[in-house]
N, C-alpha and C positions, 0 to 999 in steps of 0.2 A: 788343587784336588784334596790334599791332605788337610787343609784348613777347613775346606768345605766339609769334608767327612766328620771332623773333630766337632765343629759348631754344630752341625745337625744331629750328631750323637749326645752332644752336651743337653740340647733342648729335649730329645728324647727322653734321656736320664732324669731331667728335671720333671718332667710330666710324669714318669712312672713312679719317681721317689714320691712325689707329691700325691700322686693318685694311691700309692700304697699306704701312706700315712692316714690318707682321709679314709680309705677303705676299712682300715682297721678301727679307726674312731667313729665313723658313721655307718658302718656296716651298709654301705651302698657301693657295690663294685664299680670301679673307675672314675667314681667322683674326685674332683679335687676341691670342691668346698660345698658347704651346706648353709642354708638359711632357713630355718623353719622346717617346711616339708618340701622344700626345692633344692635341686642339685645342679651344680655346675661340673660339665665334663669337659675333657681335653679338645674334643671336636668343637665345643663352642668357642674356643679361642686359638684355633690352630692358624686363622687367617691374620692374626695378629703377629705372628713371628716370622720374621723375614730373615733371609740369608744373609742379607746386606747388614743385620744387627750382630754386633759382638756378642760373645756369650753372656757378658755382664749386662748389657744392654736388654738382651732377650729376657733375662731373669727378671729385670726391673720392670719391663713391660707388662709381664705375665702377673707378678706381684700386684702392679697398681692395678691391673683389670680385675683381678679377684678381689682386692679391698672394696674397690667401687662397686661390683657386683653385691657383695655382702652388705655394704652401706646402703644401697637403694633398696634392697630387699628388706632390710630392717626398718628403713623408714618408711616403706608402703606398708608394712605389717601394723607398724604403730598408727599409721592413719587409718587403716581399716578398723582399728579397735577403738578408735576414738571418735570416729565421724558416724552420724546417723545414716540409715539407708537412704534417706532422702539426700543428705550430703554428699553419700558416695555415688549417687546416680548422676553420672557425668555423661551418658550416652547422647543427650541432646547436644551439649557441647562438643562431643567428639563428631557428632554428625554435620554440625555447624563449620567446625574447623575443616572437616574433610571437603565440603562443598566449597568452602572459600578457598582451600588449597587447589582443588582441582578448576575452578574458576580461573584463578591465577594463571595456572600452568596453561590453560587454553587461550588466554590473553596474550600471553607471553608468546605461545606458537603464533597466534594470529598476527601479531606485531612482526615477528621475525619473518614471516613470509609475505606479508602484505604492505607493509609500511614503506612508503616511499621516502627514501633518505636522500634523494637528489634535490640539492637546494642551489638554486642559481644565484649569482651576483646580483642579479636584478631584484629577486626576491628578498635579499638580504637589505639591499639599499632602500627598497619600498618600505619593508619593516622599520628600519633605522629612521626614515624621514618623518614617519607617521608617529615615531616614539621616542623622538629626541629626548624629551625631557625626563624620560625614565632612565637615561644613561649618564647621570652625573659623575664626574671623576672622583674618586677616591684618593687618588694619587697623582703626582706629576708626571707627564709623560713628554717624550723628547725624541726627536728624530736627529740623528748626529752619526758622523763618523769620527773615529780616532785611530792612531797609529803610535805604538809605543816601541821606540828606539834606543838604541844603546848610543850615548852621546859621543863616543869614540868612532862611530860606524863612518865609514868614507861615503855611505850613501845618504847620510842625514840630508845634506843640503838639497841633493836632487829629488828626494822623497818629499820634503817640504815644499818644494816648488810644485811638485805635481799635485801635492796636496790641496793646494790653495787654487788649482786650477779647476774651471768648470768644463773643459772641453772632454767630449767623449774619449778621445783617442788618449789623452792625458790620465784619464781614470782607468783606463784598461792597462796602461802602462804602470802605473801606481800599484794596482791590485798584483801585477806580476813582480815587481820589485818587493812588495810587502811579504808575498809568499815566501820569499827567498832570505830578505833581509831584516825584516821587522821582528820583535820579541812578540809582539801582538798588535792585533788591529781589528777593525770592525768597519766595512767600506760600505755598508748597504743603507743609503739615506732615506729610503723608502718606508722602512721598518720603524713603528711606534714602540719605543722601549720604556718600562717603569724607570724613572730617573733614580730610584733607589737602587736599583740593581747596577745601574751605569756606574754610580759613584763607587760601588764595590770594585770598580775595575780601574778607576781613575783617582788619582791623589787629589781629588777636589775637597778642599776644607772649607765649607760654607753651610752654616745652619740655617741660611736663609735661601732655600731652594728657589723661591719665586724670583727673589732679587737678582741671584746668580744667574738665572736663564733669560731673565729681561735685560740682562746688562753684559752679555758676553754672547761673542759669535765666534771666532777664532782665538784659539788658546794656546799657549805654548807653555808647558809647565814642566819645570826640571824637579826631580826627586832622586836622590842618590846619584847612580850614574845612568840613568834614565832620562830621556826627553819624550813628553808626551804631546802630541799634536791632536787637537781638538777642534772640529768644526760643528756647530750647533745649527742646524738647519731650521728647525721648527719646534714649537713646544707647546703643551697645553697645561694649564694650571689647575689643580685640583678644585673641585667644587664648580668647575666649569664643564661644559657638555662634552662628553667623550667623542672620539673620532670613531668612524665607522670600521677602519681597518683594525683597530684595537678590541671592536666588540662582535667581530664576525663570529667567534667560535662560542659567544654568548647567545648571540641572535639565533644562530644554527640549533641550538638546544632547545630554545624558546619555542622556534617553528617546528622542530621535531615533535617536543612534548604536545604542542596543539594538534598536530596530525595524529598523533597516538591517542589523544583524547577523543578526537572526532572519529577516528577509526572504531573505537570501542563503542562509543554510544550508537554508531550506526550498525555494528554488531547486534548490540542489545536490542535495538528496535527491530532488527530483521528476526532475531530469533523468536521475540515475542510475538511477532506478527504471524511468524510461521506456525507457531504453537496455537495461536487463536483460530487460524485458517484451518489446522488439524483438528481442532476442537479437544485438545489436549490440555487446555486450562478453562476453568470457568469463574466467574464470579457470583457467589449466591447472595452477597450482601453489597450495597452501594454506599 
């Protein structure tokens, strides 16, 4: 409470002191700054000062606002002096900007209320099949599993045996043991991964990624006190066609954007038709 009181008192004193100085200098009661015939008052900046700010921060915020206010007023005044009446007539631009802003806000409201964002796997698959050639890979992809173990772990041999097994029961047991004994692991071989991200986790020293992927399946790599077990299930080389699973988010965004464009075009046609039927618009020339 004491801190709150002192903080609030400090802010009030700053405003009063500044106000008094400006009052004497500008002959305008209560003003804290002047630019030509315009004045800035404490009430104009009261929303800037928060109790969460320290006294020093409050002073900086207030000073910065006053400096910017003065600068903007001076620049606007200079522009007024140096532009012709025609150049200063910006009403048409302001009207156009306002109309564009209102239309944009209405469009966003319409999209939020009416856009169907539900996209099924079948819809993703259909789009992918029709547009496969548009999904050329820019990176190498891989499906794999790996386990990082301390070479002294008594569970290493058992985990290695389970790691090479394709039986469902062994995979379940492997997952259980890895959660308890592995230093790191990734066991979902259905996920497509960027190989550049994979090699950040594994000590794979190979500058020819294509050659590595084509010539390796099971690997056991030793680095320091650790053993890495790696099983490469599948891969896709860059510049080939990407896989659907890796492109799902991309395709979803494409489909949503298509729906958005269609929705907005439909809205435009409907409002124009409504305005025409209501005799709100007319064309006097063709």
